[in-house]
N, C-alpha and C positions, 0 to 999 in steps of 0.2 A: 541517477536514480535507477535502481534495478527495475526490471519488468514487473516483478511481484509487488514492489512498493508502489509503482505507478498504478497498477491495477487496484490495489487496496485504497489508494488515495482517491481514485475515481469513484469507487463504490461508496466510500465514506461521504464524499461530496454530494453524490446523487441522493443518498439516503437523507442527508442533512436537509436537502430541499424538498423532501417528501416523496422521492421516487422509490418505488418497489423494484428492486434490482434482481435480475437473474443472470448468473455468470456460468458460462460453459467453458471450461479450460480445455485447451488443445482440441478445438472442435473439428479440425480437419486433419486426419492422420496422414494425409498425403503432403501436408504443408507444415513442417515442424516450426516454421517461423511465425505461424498464426497462433499466438499465445492464448487468446481468449476472445470469446464473443460476450459482450455485455449488452443486455437488453433491459429497457425500462418496461415492466409489465403492468404497471399501474401507478397510481398516485394516492397519497394519503393526506388528508387535511391536517393531521397531527403527526409530524415526522417523529421517528424514533430518536430519543435523546441519548441513547447509549454511547454514541460516537461524538457527542458534543465537544468533549475535551480534546479529542484527536482533531476534529475539524478546526477548533480554535488554534491549535498548534501549527496549522499549515502556514499561517502568516508569520509565525515566529521562527520557523526552521530556516536554516541557511546551510550552505555548503562552504567549506573552506578548502582552498587549493594550496594552503601552505604546507611545507614539508613536515612530516612527522618527526618527533624527537627520536633520537637513536638510543632508546632505553630498552635493554633486553627484558624480555618477559621472564619472570622467575620460573624455574623448572617446575615447582609445585602447581603453579597456575596453568602451565602448558599441560601437565599431566591431567588436570581436571577438565581440560577442554576436550 
């Protein structure tokens, strides 16, 4: 999982359980490995439901370590990327 995906997952989970989240990215310019500071700045009795579908998908997602098929990407698709 990429760092960005991990950060987003954490924030979605915290908000699902009612946390009000504050994120500061790259909080220490002297330490480029310090991606973000995540703080819980409050709690709400009625969590925001906008991320409910994403939160529900956490348990359904999975990683596969199988090899990719060796199918070339069509030139027109590459051009649009």
